[in-house]
Residue, then its C-alpha position, 0 to 999 in steps of 0.5 A: m444599755g450595756e457596759n458603755f451605759d453602765e460606765k456613763i451612769d457611774a460617771i454622772n456628775q451633779d449637773e447631769l443628775v439635776i438635768a435628769s431630775m428636771l427631765e423626769k418632771e418635764a417630759k413623758t416620752e424618751n424622745d421629748m426627754h432628749l429634745i428638752a435636754g438639748i434645749i436645756e443645754k443650749r439655754l445654759e450655753l447662751k446663759m438664758p434662764l431655763q424657765i422650768d415650771a417644775t423647778v419653781a413648783y419644787g422650790a415652793c414645796l420645799r419652802r412650805a416644808v421648811i416653814a412647817r418645819f417638817m416634810r409633808d406631801c405637797d401637791v405641785t399641781q396646786i402651786n400658783l406658778v404665776q405668784e411663785i415665779q415672782i419669788d426668788s429662790a435657789y430653785n426659781t429658774y425664771t429669776r436665776v440663770g443656770l441650774p437649780a440648787g439640786p435635783i427636783s425628783n428621782p430621775g429614772l433611767k430614761a431621764i438619765q440617758a437623755a441628760l447624758n445624750p441631749q439631742p441638738s435641735d433649733y429649738l429654744y422653747y417648749l411647753s406642755a399642751r393643756d389638753d393632751g400634755r404633748i410637748i410643743y416646741a418653738k425656735t423663737a420667743a415670738e413662736h413660743l408666745a404664739n404657742r402659749r396663746k394657742y395651747l395654754g390660752f394666755 
């Protein structure tokens, strides 16, 4: 990592921290983190919604904590994303363009490195395959829709 990386960590801005927090939840491998960081960067430049499920789940948990008036454990795997995507919030990256209101997790060094060094690609879309969790990438909306049918069953 060295001195250059230490300087970058010291200079990380709020947007990069938010992106790193999303990468921490969205990807398992360092390579996928860099690719997804590039996709996020491209979608932001194109003013496209990010459509990141992890932000929606975080927002749902945060809303539940506010309603209950205390923070408690929230199992994001139990969140009904189809329902939650319909509810506008500062963390709903389906209904709002741009980054969510703040970080959604505590990012590790790999996620921070990826946020600071996004990998350019032709991809605009990705999803996690249900069976093995690997990331499937797509260049077009039509290709992404086909991937959703093939890997997610809808």
